[in-house]
SERO-4910 file (N, C-alpha, C, O; in steps of 0.05 Angstrom, whole numbers):
BEGIN
 pado doro    nc1    nc2    nc3   cac1   cac2   cac3    cc1    cc2    cc3    oc1    oc2    oc3
  Unk    A     65    632    266     67    606    279     79    609    307     97    624    311
  Unk    A     68    595    324     83    594    352    107    576    347    109    560    329
  Unk    A    124    581    367    149    567    365    145    536    369    135    528    390
  Unk    A    152    521    351    146    493    349    167    480    367    164    455    371
  Unk    A    185    491    377    204    479    398    191    482    427    201    469    445
  Unk    A    169    497    431    159    500    455    141    473    460    133    459    442
  Unk    A    135    468    486    122    443    492     91    447    486     77    428    478
  Unk    A     81    472    489     55    479    485     49    490    457     46    514    454
  Unk    A     48    472    437     47    480    408     16    477    401      2    459    408
  Unk    A      9    499    386    -18    496    374    -21    470    359     -5    465    342
  Unk    A    -41    453    364    -44    427    352    -46    431    324    -36    415    308
  Unk    A    -61    452    316    -65    455    286    -37    458    270    -33    447    248
  Unk    A    -19    473    282      7    477    269     21    451    269     33    446    249
  Unk    A     22    433    288     33    408    287     21    390    265     34    379    248
  Unk    A     -2    390    266    -19    374    246    -13    384    218    -11    367    200
  Unk    A    -11    410    213     -4    419    187     23    411    178     28    404    155
  Unk    A     44    412    199     70    400    191     73    373    187     90    364    172
  Unk    A     55    356    201     55    327    198     43    321    170     53    303    157
  Unk    A     20    335    160      8    331    134     30    339    113     31    327     91
  Unk    A     46    357    120     67    367    100     87    342     95     95    336     72
  Unk    A     95    330    116    113    306    117    100    283    103    113    269     88
  Unk    A     73    279    108     58    257     94     60    263     65     67    246     50
  Unk    A     54    287     58     52    294     29     78    291     13     78    286    -11
  Unk    A     98    294     27    128    291     16    130    262      5    146    256    -12
  Unk    A    114    244     17    119    215      9    102    206    -14    105    183    -22
  Unk    A     85    222    -24     63    212    -41     73    199    -67     61    181    -80
  Unk    A     98    211    -75    108    203   -102    134    183    -98    150    179   -116
  Unk    A    135    172    -74    157    154    -68    148    123    -69    124    117    -68
  Unk    A    164    105    -71    158     78    -75    180     60    -61    193     44    -75
  Unk    A    185     64    -35    206     51    -22    204     23    -14    223     11     -3
  Unk    A    181     11    -18    177    -19     -5    200    -37    -14    209    -35    -37
  Unk    A    208    -53      2    196    -61     28    198    -43     52    187    -48     73
  Unk    A    214    -20     49    218     -4     69    189     14     70    172     13     52
  Unk    A    186     30     92    162     45     97    168     71     81    190     79     75
  Unk    A    143     83     76    139    110     68    144    130     91    128    131    109
  Unk    A    165    144     90    170    164    113    176    193    102    192    197     83
  Unk    A    164    212    113    170    239    106    179    255    128    170    247    150
  Unk    A    194    274    127    203    291    148    203    320    142    204    329    119
  Unk    A    200    337    164    201    365    161    220    376    182    216    372    206
  Unk    A    240    390    175    257    401    193    253    430    200    248    445    182
  Unk    A    255    439    224    245    466    231    267    481    247    281    468    262
  Unk    A    269    507    245    286    523    262    273    525    290    250    518    294
  Unk    A    289    536    311    276    541    336    249    558    335    230    554    351
  Unk    A    248    575    314    226    592    314    202    582    295    184    597    288
  Unk    A    205    557    287    183    544    272    188    548    242    170    540    227
  Unk    A    207    558    233    210    564    204    218    535    190    236    521    200
  Unk    A    205    529    168    212    505    155    237    505    139    239    520    120
  Unk    A    257    490    147    284    489    136    287    469    112    300    473     91
  Unk    A    273    447    118    275    423     95    251    406     99    240    401    121
  Unk    A    244    396     73    223    373     71    235    354     55    245    361     34
  Unk    A    234    327     65    245    306     50    230    281     55    212    281     72
  Unk    A    238    259     39    223    236     41    244    212     31    261    214     13
  Unk    A    237    190     45    255    165     36    246    157      8    222    153      2
  Unk    A    266    154    -10    259    147    -37    258    117    -46    241    107    -60
  Unk    A    278    105    -35    280     75    -39    302     60    -21    318     73     -8
  Unk    A    300     35    -21    317     17     -3    347     26     -9    355     30    -32
  Unk    A    364     29     15    391     35      9    395     65      9    417     75     16
  Unk    A    376     80      0    379    111     -2    374    123     26    361    110     43
  Unk    A    386    148     31    384    160     58    352    161     68    333    167     54
  Unk    A    351    154     96    322    159    106    315    187    108    332    205    109
  Unk    A    289    191    110    279    220    106    290    236    128    293    260    123
  Unk    A    296    229    154    308    244    173    335    256    166    340    279    168
  Unk    A    353    236    157    380    239    151    381    259    128    396    278    128
  Unk    A    364    253    108    363    269     84    358    300     90    368    318     77
  Unk    A    340    302    109    331    330    117    356    341    133    363    365    130
  Unk    A    367    329    147    391    339    162    413    348    144    426    369    149
  Unk    A    417    331    122    437    336    104    431    362     85    449    374     73
  Unk    A    405    368     84    400    391     69    406    419     79    407    439     64
  Unk    A    409    421    105    414    446    118    436    445    137    447    424    143
  Unk    A    443    470    146    463    474    167    449    465    192    430    479    201
  Unk    A    457    441    204    444    430    227    445    448    251    429    447    269
  Unk    A    465    465    250    465    484    275    440    502    277    433    513    298
  Unk    A    427    505    252    403    522    255    377    509    260    356    522    261
  Unk    A    379    480    262    355    463    264    350    456    294    369    453    310
  Unk    A    324    453    301    318    447    326    295    426    330    294    412    351
  Unk    A    279    424    310    254    408    315    251    391    288    253    401    265
  Unk    A    245    364    292    242    348    270    213    335    272    206    323    292
  Unk    A    199    339    251    172    326    247    176    302    229    186    306    207
  Unk    A    168    277    236    172    254    220    148    237    222    136    234    243
  Unk    A    141    226    199    117    209    198    119    184    218    101    177    233
  Unk    A    143    171    215    147    146    230    173    148    247    194    161    242
  Unk    A    167    132    270    189    128    289    217    127    278    221    108    262
  Unk    A    238    143    283    265    138    270    277    110    279    276    100    301
  Unk    A    289    101    259    301     74    263    323     76    283    334     97    286
  Unk    A    331     54    296    351     53    318    371     32    312    390     28    328
  Unk    A    369     16    288    386     -5    284    401     -3    259    392     12    241
  Unk    A    422    -16    256    439    -16    232    425    -35    210    421    -59    214
  Unk    A    418    -23    188    408    -41    165    424    -32    140    448    -30    143
  Unk    A    413    -28    119    426    -17     96    438      9    101    458     16     88
  Unk    A    427     25    119    437     52    128    441     51    159    431     35    173
  Unk    A    458     71    167    461     72    199    436     80    210    417     86    195
  Unk    A    435     81    236    411     88    253    405    118    248    423    135    246
  Unk    A    380    124    244    372    152    244    373    168    270    379    192    271
  Unk    A    367    152    291    368    162    319    397    176    325    398    198    335
  Unk    A    418    162    316    444    175    322    450    198    307    464    215    317
  Unk    A    438    200    283    441    224    267    427    248    278    437    270    276
  Unk    A    404    242    289    387    264    303    401    273    326    404    297    330
  Unk    A    411    255    343    424    263    368    446    278    362    450    299    375
  Unk    A    465    270    343    488    283    337    485    310    325    503    326    326
  Unk    A    460    315    313    452    342    301    444    363    325    443    387    321
  Unk    A    438    352    345    429    372    367    401    377    366    393    397    377
  Unk    A    386    360    353    355    367    353    342    364    381    346    344    395
  Unk    A    327    383    388    318    384    414    289    373    418    279    369    441
  Unk    A    277    368    396    246    359    398    242    344    372    249    354    350
  Unk    A    229    320    374    220    303    351    190    298    356    182    289    377
  Unk    A    176    304    334    147    299    336    141    277    314    145    280    290
  Unk    A    132    254    326    130    228    312     99    222    304     81    225    322
  Unk    A     93    214    280     64    208    273     57    178    283     35    173    293
  Unk    A     75    160    280     65    133    288     94    117    296    116    121    286
  Unk    A     88    100    314    109     80    323    112     60    302     92     49    292
  Unk    A    138     53    295    146     36    276    139      5    284    151     -5    303
  Unk    A    120     -9    271    114    -36    278    135    -56    273    132    -79    281
  Unk    A    156    -48    260    179    -66    255    191    -75    281    201    -57    296
  Unk    A    192   -100    288    204   -112    312    232   -101    320    239    -99    344
  Unk    A    248    -93    297    275    -83    302    275    -53    313    295    -43    322
  Unk    A    250    -40    310    248    -13    318    228    -12    343    236    -11    366
  Unk    A    203    -13    336    179    -17    354    184     -6    381    183    -20    401
  Unk    A    189     23    383    190     36    407    220     42    416    226     58    434
  Unk    A    238     26    403    267     28    412    276     56    402    290     70    417
  Unk    A    269     65    378    278     90    369    272    113    387    288    130    394
  Unk    A    243    112    395    236    132    414    249    133    439    256    154    450
  Unk    A    253    107    450    268    105    474    295    116    475    304    130    494
  Unk    A    310    110    452    335    121    448    338    151    447    357    162    459
  Unk    A    320    165    434    318    192    433    314    203    460    329    221    468
  Unk    A    293    193    475    288    202    500    311    200    518    317    218    534
  Unk    A    325    179    517    349    174    534    372    195    530    388    202    547
  Unk    A    371    206    503    390    225    499    380    252    505    392    272    497
  Unk    A    355    253    519    348    279    530    329    297    509    321    319    514
  Unk    A    323    284    486    306    298    468    275    292    475    267    270    482
  Unk    A    261    314    472    232    314    476    219    301    452    222    310    429
  Unk    A    203    279    459    193    265    436    162    264    442    153    256    463
  Unk    A    146    271    421    119    269    421    109    250    400    116    252    377
  Unk    A     90    229    408     82    208    389     54    208    384     40    216    402
  Unk    A     43    198    360     18    196    356      5    219    341    -20    220    341
  Unk    A     18    237    330      5    261    314     -4    249    290     12    237    276
  Unk    A    -31    253    284    -42    242    260    -35    214    254    -27    206    231
  Unk    A    -37    198    273    -29    171    271    -45    154    249    -34    138    234
  Unk    A    -70    160    249    -88    146    231    -82    153    203    -82    135    186
  Unk    A    -77    179    196    -69    187    173    -42    178    162    -37    174    138
  Unk    A    -25    174    180      4    163    171     -1    134    164     10    125    143
  Unk    A    -17    117    180    -22     89    172    -37     88    146    -30     70    130
  Unk    A    -57    105    142    -72    105    118    -54    112     92    -62    105     69
  Unk    A    -31    125     96    -14    134     73      3    109     67     15    110     46
  Unk    A      5     88     82     23     68     78     12     41     91     26     27    106
  Unk    A    -13     35     84    -25     12     98    -13    -16     94    -14    -33    111
  Unk    A      0    -18     72     11    -45     65     36    -51     85     39    -72     97
  Unk    A     53    -28     87     76    -33    106     66    -40    136     77    -58    148
  Unk    A     45    -24    147     39    -29    173     26    -57    176     31    -72    195
  Unk    A      9    -65    155     -2    -93    154     19   -112    153     19   -130    170
  Unk    A     37   -112    138     58   -134    134     75   -135    158     82   -158    165
  Unk    A     85   -112    173    100   -114    195     84   -127    216     96   -143    230
  Unk    A     57   -122    220     45   -132    239     36   -163    236     33   -177    256
  Unk    A     33   -171    212     24   -197    204     41   -218    191     37   -242    192
  Unk    A     62   -206    178     80   -221    162     72   -227    135     88   -240    121
  Unk    A     46   -219    126     37   -221    102     30   -195     88     28   -175    102
  Unk    A     26   -194     62     19   -169     48    -11   -162     52    -28   -179     56
  Unk    A    -16   -138     51    -43   -129     50    -54   -133     23    -43   -123      3
  Unk    A    -76   -149     21    -86   -158     -3   -111   -141    -12   -131   -141      2
  Unk    A   -111   -128    -34   -136   -113    -46   -146   -131    -68   -130   -142    -85
  Unk    A   -168   -133    -68   -187   -146    -92   -198   -126   -108   -215   -112    -98
  Unk    A   -189   -122   -135   -201   -102   -152   -219   -116   -169   -212   -136   -181
  Unk    A   -244   -108   -171   -268   -118   -189   -278    -99   -205   -279    -75   -197
  Unk    A   -287   -105   -229   -300    -87   -247   -324   -102   -258   -320   -124   -268
  Unk    A   -347    -93   -256   -371   -105   -264   -394    -86   -270   -394    -62   -262
  Unk    A   -414    -96   -284   -437    -82   -292   -454    -78   -267   -448    -90   -247
  Unk    A   -472    -62   -268   -491    -56   -243   -503    -81   -233   -508    -82   -209
  Unk    A   -506   -102   -248   -518   -129   -238   -497   -149   -235   -502   -173   -235
  Unk    A   -471   -138   -233   -451   -158   -223   -437   -177   -243   -424   -197   -235
  Unk    A   -441   -169   -271   -426   -185   -291   -399   -173   -298   -396   -149   -302
  Unk    A   -380   -191   -298   -355   -180   -305   -347   -186   -335   -326   -177   -344
  Unk    A   -364   -200   -351   -361   -203   -379   -386   -216   -391   -405   -224   -377
  Unk    A   -386   -218   -414   -411   -231   -430   -402   -258   -435   -380   -266   -430
  Unk    A   -422   -273   -446   -421   -304   -449   -400   -308   -471   -387   -328   -470
  Unk    A   -394   -290   -489   -374   -296   -509   -348   -289   -500   -329   -292   -515
  Unk    A   -345   -280   -473   -321   -275   -464   -310   -244   -466   -289   -238   -455
  Unk    A   -324   -228   -478   -317   -202   -481   -325   -184   -457   -346   -187   -445
  Unk    A   -306   -166   -450   -308   -151   -426   -299   -121   -431   -301   -104   -413
  Unk    A   -290   -115   -457   -282    -89   -460   -304    -70   -475   -315    -76   -497
  Unk    A   -310    -50   -462   -303    -42   -437   -325    -39   -418   -344    -25   -426
  Unk    A   -325    -51   -394   -347    -48   -375   -345    -19   -363   -366     -7   -358
  Unk    A   -323    -10   -358   -317     15   -343   -308     36   -364   -301     30   -387
  Unk    A   -308     61   -354   -302     84   -371   -270     89   -370   -257     78   -352
  Unk    A   -259    103   -386   -232    111   -388   -222    121   -360   -200    116   -351
  Unk    A   -243    139   -347   -236    152   -319   -230    129   -300   -210    128   -285
  Unk    A   -249    111   -301   -248     87   -280   -221     70   -286   -207     62   -267
  Unk    A   -214     66   -310   -194     53   -317   -165     66   -309   -146     53   -301
  Unk    A   -166     92   -312   -143    109   -303   -141    106   -274   -119    102   -265
  Unk    A   -163    109   -258   -165    105   -230   -151     79   -221   -134     77   -203
  Unk    A   -160     58   -237   -149     30   -229   -117     28   -233   -102     13   -220
  Unk    A   -110     44   -253    -79     45   -255    -63     59   -232    -40     54   -227
  Unk    A    -79     77   -219    -66     89   -196    -68     69   -175    -49     67   -159
  Unk    A    -87     54   -172    -90     32   -153    -67     13   -159    -53      6   -140
  Unk    A    -62      4   -182    -38    -11   -189    -12     -2   -179      4    -17   -168
  Unk    A     -9     24   -182     15     38   -175     21     38   -144     44     42   -136
  Unk    A      1     35   -129      4     30    -99      8      3    -89     10     -1    -64
  Unk    A     10    -17   -107     15    -45    -97     42    -56   -110     50    -49   -132
  Unk    A     55    -74    -94     80    -85   -101     78   -106   -123     95   -108   -141
  Unk    A     56   -122   -122     51   -143   -141     21   -141   -150      3   -130   -137
  Unk    A     19   -154   -174    -10   -157   -185    -12   -189   -190      5   -202   -202
  Unk    A    -38   -198   -176    -40   -227   -179    -62   -231   -198    -83   -217   -199
  Unk    A    -54   -253   -215    -75   -258   -238    -73   -286   -243    -53   -298   -238
  Unk    A    -96   -298   -253    -95   -324   -257    -86   -333   -287    -87   -316   -305
  Unk    A    -78   -357   -290    -68   -366   -317    -91   -363   -340    -85   -358   -364
  Unk    A   -115   -367   -331   -136   -364   -353   -135   -338   -364   -134   -336   -388
  Unk    A   -135   -315   -347   -134   -289   -357   -110   -282   -373   -110   -268   -393
  Unk    A    -87   -294   -362    -64   -288   -377    -60   -300   -404    -48   -288   -422
  Unk    A    -72   -324   -407    -73   -337   -434    -91   -325   -454    -86   -321   -477
  Unk    A   -114   -318   -442   -135   -307   -457   -131   -277   -464   -141   -269   -485
  Unk    A   -119   -261   -448   -119   -233   -455    -88   -224   -457    -83   -202   -465
  Unk    A    -71   -240   -451    -41   -232   -453    -38   -203   -441    -29   -185   -455
  Unk    A    -44   -199   -418    -44   -169   -407    -15   -163   -400      3   -179   -397
  Unk    A    -13   -137   -396     14   -124   -392     15   -122   -363     36   -128   -351
  Unk    A     -7   -113   -349     -9   -108   -321     12    -89   -311     26    -95   -292
  Unk    A     15    -67   -326     34    -45   -321     19    -21   -312     -5    -19   -315
  Unk    A     33     -4   -300     19     22   -293     26     41   -318     49     45   -326
  Unk    A      2     50   -327      6     67   -353    -10     95   -346    -33    100   -354
  Unk    A      6    112   -331     -4    137   -321     16    156   -332     40    149   -331
  Unk    A      9    180   -342     26    199   -350     44    212   -326     32    221   -306
  Unk    A     68    213   -328     84    221   -309     95    200   -288    115    205   -273
  Unk    A     82    176   -287     90    154   -270    118    148   -272    126    141   -294
  Unk    A    135    149   -251    163    141   -252    169    121   -233    193    114   -229
  Unk    A    149    109   -221    155     88   -199    162     61   -210    159     58   -235
  Unk    A    171     41   -194    170     15   -204    147      0   -213    126      4   -201
  Unk    A    148    -15   -232    124    -26   -241    116    -53   -224    134    -70   -219
  Unk    A     92    -56   -216     86    -80   -199     94   -104   -212     92   -106   -236
  Unk    A    104   -125   -196    113   -150   -205     90   -168   -212     72   -171   -195
  Unk    A     88   -180   -233     64   -198   -237     69   -223   -221     91   -233   -219
  Unk    A     45   -235   -210     43   -260   -197     23   -275   -212      0   -266   -213
  Unk    A     30   -299   -224     13   -316   -237      4   -340   -223     21   -356   -216
  Unk    A    -21   -345   -219    -29   -369   -207    -38   -390   -230    -60   -391   -240
  Unk    A    -15   -406   -235    -18   -422   -259    -33   -448   -250    -47   -458   -268
  Unk    A    -34   -458   -230    -48   -482   -222    -35   -504   -238    -11   -505   -236
  Unk    A    -49   -521   -254    -36   -541   -268    -32   -535   -299    -25   -552   -315
  Unk    A    -37   -511   -304    -35   -502   -332     -6   -499   -340     11   -493   -323
  Unk    A      0   -502   -365     28   -495   -377     25   -469   -392      8   -467   -409
  Unk    A     41   -449   -385     38   -423   -396     55   -425   -424     78   -434   -425
  Unk    A     40   -415   -447     54   -414   -471     74   -394   -471     71   -374   -457
  Unk    A     95   -397   -486    116   -377   -492    107   -354   -505     87   -356   -520
  Unk    A    120   -331   -501    113   -306   -516     95   -288   -501     90   -266   -511
  Unk    A     82   -295   -477     66   -278   -463     80   -255   -451    104   -258   -444
  Unk    A     68   -233   -450     84   -209   -440     94   -210   -413    115   -200   -408
  Unk    A     76   -223   -394     85   -226   -368    109   -242   -363    124   -239   -344
  Unk    A    113   -260   -381    136   -279   -376    165   -263   -381    186   -274   -377
  Unk    A    162   -239   -391    187   -223   -394    188   -203   -372    203   -184   -375
  Unk    A    175   -206   -352    173   -185   -328    180   -200   -300    171   -192   -279
  Unk    A    196   -221   -303    204   -237   -279    181   -242   -261    181   -232   -238
  Unk    A    161   -257   -270    136   -264   -254    142   -282   -234    160   -299   -239
  Unk    A    128   -282   -210    127   -304   -192    104   -322   -199     81   -313   -200
  Unk    A    109   -347   -204     91   -366   -215     86   -388   -193    104   -401   -183
  Unk    A     61   -392   -188     52   -413   -169     37   -434   -183     15   -431   -194
  Unk    A     51   -458   -181     39   -482   -193     22   -498   -172     25   -493   -148
  Unk    A      5   -516   -180    -11   -531   -163      5   -555   -153     21   -566   -168
  Unk    A      1   -564   -129     13   -586   -116     -5   -613   -118    -20   -616   -137
  Unk    A     -2   -628   -101    -18   -652   -103    -48   -647   -102    -63   -664   -111
  Unk    A    -57   -625    -90    -86   -620    -89    -95   -609   -116   -119   -607   -119
  Unk    A    -80   -603   -134    -88   -594   -160    -99   -566   -161   -108   -557   -182
  Unk    A    -98   -551   -137   -105   -524   -132    -82   -510   -119    -68   -522   -103
  Unk    A    -78   -484   -123    -61   -467   -110    -72   -455    -87    -90   -439    -89
  Unk    A    -61   -460    -60    -73   -449    -35    -66   -419    -34    -43   -412    -33
  Unk    A    -88   -402    -33    -84   -374    -30    -71   -367     -5    -57   -347     -6
  Unk    A    -72   -380     17    -59   -377     43    -31   -380     39    -15   -363     47
  Unk    A    -22   -401     26      6   -405     24     17   -386      5     40   -380     10
  Unk    A      5   -375    -16     13   -355    -33     20   -331    -19     42   -322    -22
  Unk    A      0   -319     -1      4   -295     12     28   -298     32     44   -280     35
  Unk    A     29   -322     46     52   -325     64     79   -324     49     99   -313     59
  Unk    A     80   -338     25    106   -335     12    109   -308      2    133   -299      4
  Unk    A     94   -294     -6     97   -265    -13    107   -248      8    125   -232      4
  Unk    A     95   -251     32    104   -239     57    132   -245     62    147   -227     70
  Unk    A    141   -270     59    169   -278     64    190   -266     44    214   -264     49
  Unk    A    178   -256     19    192   -246      0    197   -212      4    211   -198    -10
  Unk    A    184   -205     24    183   -177     31    163   -161     15    166   -137     12
  Unk    A    142   -174      5    120   -161    -10    100   -150     11     89   -166     26
  Unk    A     96   -124     10     79   -114     31     51   -107     22     33   -107     38
  Unk    A     46   -103     -5     20    -99    -16     16   -116    -41     35   -121    -57
  Unk    A     -8   -126    -44    -14   -141    -67    -43   -135    -78    -61   -130    -62
  Unk    A    -46   -136   -103    -71   -131   -114    -82   -157   -132    -67   -167   -149
  Unk    A   -105   -165   -128   -116   -186   -147   -131   -174   -172   -150   -158   -169
  Unk    A   -124   -180   -192   -139   -169   -216   -154   -191   -233   -165   -185   -254
  Unk    A   -155   -215   -223   -174   -235   -238   -155   -258   -245   -131   -260   -240
  Unk    A   -173   -274   -258   -202   -272   -264   -219   -281   -242   -210   -286   -219
  Unk    A   -246   -283   -248   -265   -286   -227   -261   -310   -209   -268   -308   -185
  Unk    A   -251   -331   -218   -246   -356   -201   -223   -349   -180   -225   -355   -156
  Unk    A   -202   -337   -192   -180   -327   -174   -188   -309   -151   -180   -311   -128
  Unk    A   -206   -290   -161   -218   -272   -139   -237   -285   -120   -239   -275    -98
  Unk    A   -250   -306   -126   -270   -317   -111   -253   -338    -90   -260   -342    -67
  Unk    A   -232   -349   -101   -217   -368    -85   -201   -351    -62   -200   -359    -39
  Unk    A   -189   -330    -69   -176   -315    -49   -195   -301    -28   -188   -298     -4
  Unk    A   -219   -293    -39   -236   -283    -19   -248   -304     -3   -253   -298     21
  Unk    A   -253   -331    -11   -261   -351      4   -241   -359     24   -249   -368     45
  Unk    A   -216   -357     19   -195   -364     35   -189   -347     58   -173   -354     76
  Unk    A   -203   -323     58   -200   -303     79   -175   -286     78   -168   -273     98
  Unk    A   -162   -285     57   -137   -268     55   -140   -242     42   -119   -229     39
  Unk    A   -162   -234     34   -168   -209     22   -173   -189     43   -189   -195     61
  Unk    A   -162   -165     43   -165   -147     66   -184   -122     56   -198   -109     71
  Unk    A   -183   -118     31   -198    -92     19   -208    -99     -8   -194   -112    -24
  Unk    A   -234    -91    -14   -245    -95    -40   -249    -66    -53   -259    -48    -40
  Unk    A   -240    -63    -79   -244    -39    -92   -261    -49   -117   -251    -63   -134
  Unk    A   -286    -40   -117   -304    -52   -137   -314    -26   -155   -328     -8   -146
  Unk    A   -305    -28   -181   -316     -8   -201   -344    -17   -212   -345    -39   -224
  Unk    A   -363     -3   -209   -387    -10   -222   -393      5   -246   -399     29   -244
  Unk    A   -391     -7   -272   -394      9   -296   -422     16   -301   -440      1   -293
  Unk    A   -426     38   -314   -452     50   -321   -465     31   -343   -472     42   -364
  Unk    A   -468      5   -339   -481    -13   -355   -495    -33   -342   -489    -39   -318
  Unk    A   -517    -45   -356   -535    -65   -342   -533    -89   -362   -537    -85   -386
  Unk    A   -527   -112   -352   -527   -135   -370   -554   -145   -375   -563   -151   -397
  Unk    A   -566   -145   -355   -597   -156   -356   -597   -185   -365   -614   -192   -381
  Unk    A   -577   -203   -355   -574   -229   -366   -553   -243   -353   -540   -232   -336
  Unk    A   -549   -268   -358   -528   -282   -344   -502   -283   -363   -503   -293   -386
  Unk    A   -482   -273   -354   -456   -273   -369   -436   -287   -348   -441   -308   -336
  Unk    A   -413   -271   -346   -393   -282   -329   -394   -266   -302   -389   -242   -302
  Unk    A   -402   -279   -280   -405   -263   -254   -377   -255   -245   -357   -267   -251
  Unk    A   -378   -231   -229   -351   -220   -221   -341   -239   -198   -317   -241   -194
  Unk    A   -359   -252   -183   -350   -269   -160   -369   -296   -165   -393   -296   -158
  Unk    A   -358   -317   -178   -373   -339   -183   -373   -356   -158   -355   -353   -141
  Unk    A   -391   -374   -156   -393   -393   -133   -422   -398   -121   -441   -384   -130
  Unk    A   -426   -415   -104   -453   -419    -93   -456   -404    -68   -438   -401    -52
  Unk    A   -481   -394    -64   -490   -378    -45   -516   -388    -32   -538   -377    -36
  Unk    A   -512   -411    -15   -532   -427     -7   -552   -415     15   -576   -420     16
  Unk    A   -537   -399     33   -551   -386     55   -538   -361     66   -514   -359     66
  Unk    A   -553   -344     75   -543   -318     83   -520   -316    103   -505   -296    105
  Unk    A   -517   -340    117   -496   -344    137   -468   -346    120   -446   -340    131
  Unk    A   -469   -353     95   -444   -354     79   -435   -326     69   -413   -323     58
  Unk    A   -452   -307     73   -442   -278     63   -419   -268     81   -417   -274    104
  Unk    A   -402   -253     68   -379   -241     80   -386   -213     90   -395   -197     74
  Unk    A   -382   -206    114   -388   -181    124   -363   -159    115   -339   -165    115
  Unk    A   -374   -138    108   -355   -117    100   -362    -91    113   -383    -87    125
  Unk    A   -344    -72    110   -348    -44    120   -343    -27     96   -321    -26     86
  Unk    A   -365    -12     86   -359      5     64   -348     27     73   -359     39     91
  Unk    A   -324     35     63   -308     58     71   -312     83     53   -313    105     64
  Unk    A   -315     81     28   -321    103     10   -337     94    -12   -336     71    -21
  Unk    A   -353    112    -22   -369    109    -46   -364    136    -65   -373    158    -57
  Unk    A   -350    133    -88   -341    153   -102   -351    152   -131   -355    130   -142
  Unk    A   -356    175   -143   -362    175   -173   -336    179   -187   -320    197   -180
  Unk    A   -330    162   -206   -309    163   -225   -318    164   -253   -325    143   -265
  Unk    A   -319    187   -264   -331    192   -291   -359    184   -288   -372    194   -270
  Unk    A   -370    168   -306   -397    159   -304   -404    135   -285   -426    127   -279
  Unk    A   -381    125   -277   -381     99   -258   -381    105   -229   -377    127   -220
  Unk    A   -385     82   -215   -384     84   -184   -360     68   -174   -355     45   -183
  Unk    A   -347     79   -156   -323     62   -143   -332     58   -114   -337     77   -101
  Unk    A   -332     32   -104   -338     27    -76   -312     16    -62   -301     -4    -73
  Unk    A   -304     25    -44   -281     16    -27   -289      5     -3   -302     19     12
  Unk    A   -284    -21      4   -293    -30     28   -273    -48     42   -254    -58     29
  Unk    A   -276    -53     68   -256    -67     84   -271    -93     91   -294    -93     98
  Unk    A   -255   -115     90   -267   -143     95   -266   -146    125   -245   -139    137
  Unk    A   -286   -155    138   -288   -159    166   -277   -185    176   -287   -206    167
  Unk    A   -259   -186    192   -243   -211    199   -246   -213    229   -226   -215    243
  Unk    A   -269   -213    240   -270   -218    271   -269   -249    275   -280   -265    261
  Unk    A   -254   -254    297   -252   -282    306   -230   -295    291   -224   -318    295
***
């Protein structure tokens, strides 16, 4: 590898190092803080330390890397996100970097947090450190989309998860829905749960199914997503599993309905950066109609209902102008099923 401290570094080497920093964050759950990974190198490009920020109040990735080695041997820091320059739960990372004598910092993305937002890069450059910005920017953002969305908008990134038969039925007329999708698809849905801070569900589903809404994956050690119950005018009976997990409950006001826009605004103010809607169909349809859904993940089970059951997205579809435009990002096979990931278009 060419010297990473030189200004003319092979881009593939820098990309590999940034991907190593990104990979270090994959098993971390630091929200509302960002996922940040760091790689510390010697003047000759030898990797001295790889670290990631684990949770709020714990050392940031940059400081953790510096603490793992003799800083006199370090010269270059590769970090996924702009180092912080403000006092929060921990001191500014910029000062630790400067004091360690780091000569070059390679940054994946500027921090959208208004307390940082370019100030960290400015501080490092003022101290004479060579700073490169934007290496694998899109991959860094894709690794923590909720954080970037929340810091830019003040509200969480909302994912709508759906599971239905090939012809769009989420259940039969008698209310049964187990199982539309395969064990492989359900396991994948648990991974999706693990990536979100809260799970939104309606009172009807809570009362009918008494779901746990927990992440049940072998080896999962992260925090369980907090349940959010859209109760409306319903009274929740005692004894439900979710009531023992400190749920956030939204009751209806004078309109007799819960406004999804107000829900996501309140969640954003609570520091929630990512949320997933798991049902039921009426809740899914109301959040989609309110324009607060950012992504849809639709699991299509290898089943055909060939009849009228419970539609995955109920409602009237009077004219094509009422259709929501989406961008299909990925189509994947999950066991015998199909998983479609799409982004909601929000132009204008």
